[in-house]
Structure formats: structure tokens, C-alpha cells
C-alpha positions as CSV (number, residue, x, y, z in Angstrom):
1,M,0.2,0.1,0.0
2,D,1.3,3.1,-0.8
3,Y,0.7,5.6,1.9
4,F,2.8,8.7,1.2
5,T,5.0,9.8,-2.3
6,K,7.6,12.3,-2.0
7,D,5.6,15.1,-3.0
8,T,3.0,14.4,-0.3
9,T,3.4,17.4,2.3
10,L,4.6,16.9,5.5
11,W,1.5,18.3,6.8
12,D,-0.4,15.2,4.9
13,I,2.0,12.6,6.4
14,T,1.4,13.6,10.1
15,E,-2.3,14.0,10.2
16,K,-3.1,11.1,8.7
17,Y,-0.4,9.5,10.5
18,P,0.2,10.8,14.0
19,Q,2.8,8.0,14.6
20,T,4.7,9.3,12.2
21,I,5.3,13.0,14.3
22,S,8.0,11.0,16.3
23,V,10.0,10.0,13.5
24,F,10.5,13.2,11.7
25,T,11.4,14.7,15.1
26,S,14.1,12.0,16.2
27,N,16.1,12.9,12.8
28,G,16.2,16.2,13.1
29,F,12.7,17.8,12.2
30,Q,12.4,19.3,15.9
31,N,9.6,22.1,15.0
32,M,7.6,19.2,13.8
33,E,7.3,18.6,17.4
34,D,5.0,22.0,18.3
35,P,1.5,21.4,16.5
36,A,1.4,25.1,16.1
37,Q,4.3,25.1,14.5
38,R,4.0,21.9,12.8
39,E,1.2,23.3,10.9
40,K,3.3,26.6,9.6
41,F,6.1,24.3,8.2
42,A,4.6,21.3,7.4
43,K,1.7,22.8,5.0
44,S,4.6,23.9,2.8
45,I,6.7,21.7,2.0
46,S,7.3,17.9,0.1
47,L,8.7,15.3,1.9
48,Q,11.2,15.1,-0.7
49,N,12.2,18.8,-0.5
50,A,12.3,18.3,3.7
51,L,14.9,15.4,3.3
52,M,17.3,17.1,0.4
53,L,17.1,20.2,3.0
54,K,18.8,17.7,5.8
55,Q,20.4,15.8,3.3
56,I,18.5,12.6,4.1
57,N,18.3,9.2,1.8
58,Y,14.8,9.3,1.1
59,D,14.1,5.7,0.6
60,S,15.5,4.8,3.8
61,F,13.7,7.8,5.1
62,A,11.2,6.3,3.7
63,K,11.4,3.1,5.2
64,F,10.9,4.2,8.9
65,L,8.5,5.8,8.5
66,V,6.8,2.9,6.2
67,D,7.5,1.1,9.8
68,A,5.9,3.1,12.6
69,I,2.5,3.9,10.3
70,E,2.1,-0.5,10.2
71,S,3.4,-0.2,13.7
72,K,6.1,-2.5,13.2
73,Q,9.2,-2.6,15.7
74,N,11.8,-0.4,14.8
75,N,14.6,1.6,16.5
76,A,13.9,5.3,14.7
77,D,12.6,6.7,17.8
78,I,13.9,4.4,20.2
79,S,15.3,5.8,23.5
80,L,16.7,4.8,27.0
81,S,13.5,6.2,29.0
82,N,10.7,3.9,27.1
83,T,11.9,1.2,25.3
84,A,13.9,-1.0,28.1
85,T,12.2,-4.0,28.9
86,N,15.2,-5.4,30.8
87,S,16.9,-3.8,33.9
88,Y,19.4,-0.7,33.3
89,S,21.8,-3.4,34.8
90,K,21.4,-5.8,32.0
91,A,21.2,-4.5,29.4
92,L,23.8,-2.1,27.6
93,N,22.9,1.3,27.0
94,V,24.2,3.5,23.6
95,V,23.8,7.4,23.1
96,G,24.8,9.6,20.7
97,L,24.4,12.6,18.0
98,L,24.6,11.3,14.5
99,P,25.7,13.4,11.4
100,C,22.1,14.3,10.0
101,P,23.7,12.8,6.1
102,V,24.6,9.7,7.5
103,R,22.4,8.8,10.8
104,I,19.2,6.8,9.0
105,P,22.2,4.5,6.9
106,L,23.9,4.1,10.3
107,L,20.4,2.9,12.1
108,E,19.3,0.7,9.4
109,Q,23.0,-1.5,10.2
110,F,22.8,-0.8,13.7
111,N,19.4,-2.3,13.5
112,T,20.5,-5.6,11.8
113,F,23.7,-5.7,14.0
114,I,21.7,-5.3,17.0
115,E,19.5,-8.2,16.1
116,S,22.5,-11.1,15.7
117,Y,24.0,-9.3,19.0
118,K,21.0,-10.2,21.2
119,T,20.8,-13.6,19.7
120,E,24.7,-14.3,20.2
121,N,24.9,-12.6,23.4
122,Q,21.1,-12.4,25.8
123,T,21.7,-9.2,26.4
124,P,19.5,-6.1,24.9
125,I,21.3,-2.6,23.6
126,N,19.0,0.6,24.2
127,Y,19.6,2.9,22.2
128,E,18.9,7.0,21.8
129,L,21.2,8.2,18.2
130,K,19.4,11.2,17.8
131,A,20.4,13.9,14.9
132,A,23.3,15.8,15.7
133,S,20.8,18.6,14.3
134,M,19.1,17.8,18.0
135,G,21.6,20.0,19.6
136,L,23.5,19.8,22.8
137,D,20.6,20.3,25.4
138,W,20.0,16.7,24.5
139,V,22.7,15.6,25.4
140,E,22.8,17.5,28.7
141,Q,19.5,15.7,29.9
142,H,21.6,12.3,29.7
143,L,25.3,14.1,31.1
144,K,24.9,17.0,33.4
145,G,24.4,16.5,36.8
146,I,25.5,12.6,37.0
147,K,28.3,12.0,39.4
148,D,28.2,8.2,39.4
149,A,29.9,6.5,36.3
150,S,27.5,3.7,36.6
151,K,24.8,6.0,35.6
152,L,26.1,6.7,32.0
153,P,25.2,5.8,29.3
154,D,27.9,2.8,28.7
155,L,29.0,4.3,25.0
156,F,28.4,7.5,23.7
157,I,29.2,8.8,20.0
158,S,29.2,13.0,19.1
159,A,31.2,15.4,17.5
160,G,32.7,18.1,19.0
161,F,34.9,18.8,21.9
162,D,32.2,20.6,24.2
163,M,30.4,18.0,26.8
164,F,33.9,15.5,26.4
165,F,36.3,17.6,28.5
166,D,33.8,19.8,30.4
167,E,34.8,18.5,33.9
168,K,30.6,19.0,34.9
169,M,30.4,16.3,32.4
170,I,32.6,13.8,30.7
171,G,35.7,15.2,31.5
172,Q,35.0,14.2,35.4
173,F,34.5,10.1,34.7
174,K,37.8,10.9,31.6
175,K,39.6,11.7,34.8
176,Q,38.8,8.4,37.1
177,G,39.9,6.1,34.1
178,V,36.3,5.1,33.2
179,F,36.4,5.1,29.3
180,K,39.3,3.5,27.3
181,D,39.6,2.9,23.6
182,T,39.7,-0.8,22.7
183,T,39.1,-0.2,19.0
184,G,41.9,-2.2,18.1
185,L,42.7,0.4,15.6
186,S,46.9,0.6,15.9
187,T,47.1,3.2,13.3
188,Y,44.2,5.7,11.6
189,N,44.1,6.5,7.8
190,S,46.7,7.0,5.5
191,S,45.1,10.4,5.1
192,F,45.5,11.7,8.4
193,D,49.4,11.2,8.2
194,D,50.4,14.6,9.0
195,I,48.6,14.3,12.3
196,T,48.4,12.4,15.1
197,L,44.5,11.9,15.9
198,K,44.9,8.6,18.2
199,D,44.6,9.4,21.8
200,P,48.0,8.8,23.1
201,A,46.6,8.6,26.6
202,G,43.9,5.9,25.7
203,H,40.6,7.6,27.1
204,Y,39.0,8.6,23.7
205,S,38.0,6.5,20.6
206,M,37.8,8.6,17.1
207,I,35.3,7.2,14.2
208,G,35.7,10.2,11.9
209,V,36.0,13.5,11.8
210,V,33.8,17.1,9.9
211,P,35.8,18.7,8.3
212,A,35.3,22.4,7.6
213,V,36.0,24.6,4.3
214,F,35.2,27.5,2.5
215,L,33.2,28.4,-0.1
216,I,33.4,31.3,-1.7
217,N,30.8,33.8,-3.8
218,L,33.1,34.7,-6.9
219,K,30.6,37.4,-8.0
220,E,30.8,38.6,-4.6
221,L,34.8,38.1,-4.4
222,G,34.9,40.2,-7.0
223,D,38.8,41.9,-8.1
224,L,39.7,40.6,-3.8
225,P,42.2,38.0,-3.9
226,L,41.1,34.5,-3.4
227,P,41.2,33.5,0.3
228,Q,42.9,30.1,0.7
229,S,43.7,30.3,4.2
230,W,42.5,31.0,8.0
231,E,44.4,33.6,7.9
232,D,43.1,34.7,4.6
233,I,39.5,35.1,5.9
234,L,40.8,36.9,9.2
235,D,41.8,39.8,7.0
236,P,39.5,43.0,7.7
237,V,38.9,43.8,3.7
238,F,36.0,40.6,4.7
239,K,34.3,42.7,7.4
240,N,31.4,41.9,7.7
241,R,31.2,39.3,4.8
242,I,31.4,36.2,6.1
243,S,28.6,33.5,7.2
244,L,29.9,31.1,10.0
245,P,27.7,28.2,11.0
246,V,27.7,29.5,14.4
247,G,24.3,27.4,14.9
248,D,26.5,23.9,14.2
249,F,28.4,23.7,17.9
250,D,30.1,21.5,17.2
251,L,32.6,22.9,14.4
252,F,31.8,26.4,15.0
253,N,34.0,25.7,18.9
254,A,36.3,23.7,16.6
255,I,37.1,26.7,14.6
256,L,37.2,28.8,17.3
257,L,39.8,26.6,19.3
258,N,41.7,26.7,16.3
259,I,41.9,29.9,15.4
260,H,42.6,30.7,19.0
261,K,45.7,28.2,18.9
262,M,47.2,29.8,16.2
263,Y,46.0,33.6,16.6
264,G,44.7,34.2,20.0
265,D,42.3,36.6,21.3
266,E,42.8,39.1,18.0
267,G,42.5,36.4,15.9
268,I,39.1,35.5,17.5
269,A,38.3,39.3,17.5
270,K,38.8,39.1,13.8
271,M,36.6,36.7,13.2
272,G,33.7,38.3,14.7
273,N,34.2,41.1,13.2
274,N,34.0,39.8,9.9
275,L,30.8,37.8,11.0
276,L,28.3,38.8,8.5
277,E,25.4,36.4,9.7
278,S,24.7,32.7,10.8
279,M,23.7,30.2,8.8
280,H,23.0,26.1,8.4
281,P,24.8,25.0,6.2
282,S,22.0,23.7,3.2
283,Q,21.4,27.3,3.4
284,M,25.0,28.6,3.2
285,V,25.4,26.7,-0.9
286,K,22.2,28.9,-1.4
287,S,23.9,32.5,-0.7
288,D,24.4,33.6,-4.0
289,R,20.6,34.3,-4.7
290,K,20.2,36.3,-1.4
291,K,18.7,39.8,-2.3
292,N,20.7,41.7,0.0
293,N,23.8,41.0,2.6
294,K,25.5,38.5,0.3
295,P,28.6,37.0,2.2
296,I,32.0,36.6,0.4
297,I,33.0,33.6,2.2
298,T,30.8,31.1,4.3
299,I,32.2,28.6,6.4
300,M,30.8,25.2,6.0
301,P,31.0,21.0,7.0
302,Y,32.8,20.0,3.7
303,F,29.3,17.6,2.9
304,F,27.7,20.6,1.8
305,T,30.0,21.6,-0.9
306,K,28.7,18.6,-3.1
307,M,25.1,20.8,-3.0
308,V,27.1,23.2,-5.1
309,K,26.6,23.3,-9.2
310,E,29.5,22.7,-11.3
311,G,30.6,26.4,-13.5
312,G,28.1,28.7,-10.9
313,T,29.1,30.9,-8.7
314,M,29.9,29.3,-5.9
315,K,33.1,27.9,-5.2
316,A,34.9,25.5,-2.7
317,V,37.8,26.0,-1.2
318,W,39.1,23.7,0.7
319,P,41.9,25.9,2.9
320,K,45.6,25.4,2.3
321,D,47.0,25.3,5.8
322,G,44.1,22.5,6.5
323,A,40.4,21.8,7.2
324,I,39.8,22.6,10.3
325,L,38.5,19.4,12.0
326,S,35.4,18.3,14.2
327,P,36.4,15.1,16.0
328,I,33.6,12.4,16.2
329,F,34.3,10.9,19.5
330,M,33.0,7.6,20.8
331,L,33.5,6.8,24.5
332,S,33.2,3.2,25.9
333,K,33.2,2.3,29.6
334,K,36.0,0.2,30.0
335,D,34.6,-1.7,33.2
336,K,31.7,-3.2,30.8
337,Q,34.4,-4.1,27.9
338,K,33.8,-8.1,27.7
339,K,30.0,-6.9,26.4
340,L,30.5,-3.9,24.9
341,Q,33.1,-5.0,22.2
342,P,31.1,-5.8,19.6
343,V,29.4,-2.8,19.8
344,I,32.9,-0.6,19.5
345,D,33.9,-3.2,16.9
346,F,31.2,-2.3,15.0
347,F,31.1,1.7,14.9
348,A,34.8,0.8,14.5
349,S,34.6,-0.9,11.6
350,K,35.2,-0.5,7.6
351,P,31.3,-0.9,7.0
352,V,30.6,2.1,8.8
353,G,33.5,4.0,8.1
354,E,32.7,3.5,4.1
355,I,29.1,5.6,5.6
356,L,30.8,8.1,6.9
357,A,33.4,9.0,4.1
358,H,30.9,7.9,1.2
359,S,27.5,9.2,2.6
360,G,28.3,12.3,4.6
361,L,31.9,13.3,3.4
362,F,33.1,12.8,6.7
363,P,36.4,10.7,6.7
364,S,37.0,7.5,8.4
365,V,39.9,7.3,10.6
366,H,39.7,3.3,9.6
367,P,42.9,2.4,7.8
368,E,41.2,0.4,4.9
369,V,38.5,3.3,3.9
370,D,38.8,4.9,0.6
371,N,37.8,8.6,2.1
372,Q,38.2,10.1,-1.4
373,I,40.2,13.8,0.0
374,A,42.7,14.4,-2.5
375,K,45.7,13.6,-1.0
376,E,47.1,17.4,-1.3
377,N,43.7,18.4,0.8
378,K,45.4,19.0,5.0
379,F,43.6,18.5,7.5
380,M,43.9,21.3,11.1
381,W,43.7,19.4,14.1
382,L,44.2,20.6,17.4
383,G,46.3,18.4,19.2
384,W,46.3,15.7,21.8
385,D,49.1,18.5,23.4
386,Y,47.2,20.8,23.6
387,I,43.8,19.4,24.6
388,Y,45.4,17.9,27.4
389,S,47.0,20.9,28.5
390,N,44.2,23.3,28.4
391,D,40.8,23.7,29.8
392,I,38.9,23.5,26.8
393,S,35.7,23.5,28.5
394,N,36.7,27.3,29.6
395,L,38.6,27.9,26.9
396,I,35.4,27.6,24.3
397,T,33.6,29.6,26.9
398,H,36.4,32.7,27.1
399,C,36.4,32.1,22.9
400,E,32.8,32.8,22.7
401,S,33.1,35.4,24.7
402,V,35.6,37.7,22.8
403,F,33.9,36.6,20.0
404,N,30.5,37.6,20.6
405,N,32.2,40.7,22.5
406,N,32.8,41.8,18.6
407,L,29.9,41.3,16.4
408,K,29.0,44.0,14.6
409,P,25.9,43.0,13.4
410,S,23.1,40.7,15.8
411,I,22.9,37.4,14.7
């Protein structure tokens, strides 16, 4: 039975099948949860266009909708609070935020893995892997205020630096030796030969990275020299002409930290001065269509550059001093290693790495994955020596303060 087509509006789908609302909200469409916002937003957009906006595969998402409509058991919106049929101590608990472009294909693979794991180990896996666009507020619900390590999820995945080094959240447990990298990857992908991504202390596992690159509006650039480095974008000539993913905290904070490491408070202040506005990356690639206030430079995840039309006014530029990296971390509990190891192996596997690298353009650390990145394209990594010798959480707060104090327009 055909419940919907690509041209069916989100409103028509959710009005006819209310059970699909949770599928939308758990995959990055938060405004679908509020009835008033849903009515305003959902009536004006088709399913196909909505998924294109989030860069979500239509066929994969449609399967989740059909499962929800037919009331099948599925894990599209599974959560620790409402799915556990076994006690917390017996089940493994996996929590995290996954980048939108890869979340659904990863969930499809994970669903298959869970069934075999449960059969072989007689241990259920409760998980809640939300879309990264759900933001840090959702993460804090699972971590903030926890003092007892036994209350933490057994495995946690997310991009960025924020909660991983915050002494009020995960940072305190890292100091206690709660986590251990048991991925078994002795070497990382050759894409990263020039940097050291592997945690020398053995606490943090990493499965991939999110690179930040430039998108240049050549028409707006005019006779100005093409910016090719992070130093270039700090030039006052670009005052009020740069768009940044301020709302994408994981990537934005990685940018702040690296700029501060290289250029100090002065560099952060210059970047704040140059900001024109904050945009979602899906808006950034279309910024040349704006009537006014067109940015010359947009800083965005590498993934979104594949939405740029060749021969157009928008040109993707990989910074010559390296694309700034936001790490996709995986933390796993040392005391649950025996039961947890197959789950760790799944997320650290070549197939998952290929989903990250090929579906999301998020380069994988797995040594056997072809990241499809040109050899001349370098990466800029904050570095473990720097991470362990600084209070990263407080440094982020400081950088945000300096940045905000130097903004000219309201964002």
C-alpha cells in the first residue's frame, strides 16, 4: 500500500499518520513536535524537499515512516527511557548524536547488528542515537549532574569538543579512568598521516571527523584575492562578509579553538568582526541567491559542498593550511568492555567508516576506507598535547565571549 509519495506534504503525512511525528522529530525536524510550528512548516514543504534540506536519503527515511505507520517495532526513535524491557544493569545503553546525512544509513546497519548481537549474547541494547541537529541540550539531559559513573551510558558518540572535556560532564569521568579506547585500530587512515588523531592516553576513541572548508561567492569576491587560508579570512577586507555555522556548535567551537590556538584573542576578535550572519550549511550553499547581505565567504562542513553546482558563482576552497577538524568521538566504558566490544567493533568497522566517508563526506579513521580526499588536501587538528594542557571547556567559553563581544551585526 502506498501511504505517501515524494510530493506528499509533511502535514498530510503527519495528520493522517500521527505516529510518524516522532520519526521526523528524532531525525532533525524538531519543529514537527510543536503543533503550531508543524502546521506552519509542514503544509508548505513536500517530503522530498524536506529530506533534501537535511540531506537525508529518501528511500531509507521512507522505510522508517512505513514501519511507524504499520506499527512495526523499529528503532528510528528508540530511547533509553521508553524501550527498555530489561533492567538498566542487564542491558547495554548506547547514546549519542549522529550527523544528519549518515544517521539513517547507520541506524539501518545498527538495527541489523543489534538483532544478531541479542541472539548471540542474550543481552539487549537500548539506544538513542539522535540527529546532531537536536543539539547539546538533548545530550545534557543524559549527562548533566551525573556523579556516579554507573549512571552513564555504556557507549557515547558525538562530534565536537564541548561535553567531552567539560569537568561537569564527561571530563570528570575521563579523569577517573572510566573510558578506554578498545577499537583495536593501531594506525589511522593514511589521510591523517600528517597529524596524530589517536589519543595517546587511550581514553577517547575516534571514528571519523567533520572538516570545515570555505565556499566562496566569486561574484561578490570581485577583484579581491581568493581567500585560501584561515589567516586570509581574518583580513579586515572581509569585514561583515563572512557566514559561519554558529548554530552548529560542534564545528563552530572547533573553529574557535583552532583560530585561538594560532592567532589568540586577536584572531577570534577579527573573526567576530568579519561575521555577516549565521547560516545553516544548507542555506549557505544557496547564499548567492540572497537579495541583500550576500556573504563572500561561508565556512561550512565539507559535506555540503557537494550541493554546489559546477560552473556557478559558488566555489569550494579547501584551506591550504588545512580543513579544521571537529572529531567524531566514541567513548566506551572500560568495565563493560567484554559485553560492549562487539558494539565498539561495529562502530569502528570498515562498513561504518565507508558510510561516514562516502555518504557524509566525513573522513573515517579506519585504515582500509577510501576517504576520497585528494592527497594535497591537508587537515588542521587541535592536537592532543594542546587538548590535555588546556581547560578546553573554559577555553571555549572564553573564545565565545571574545567572539560575541566583537560582533557588529546582531546574529
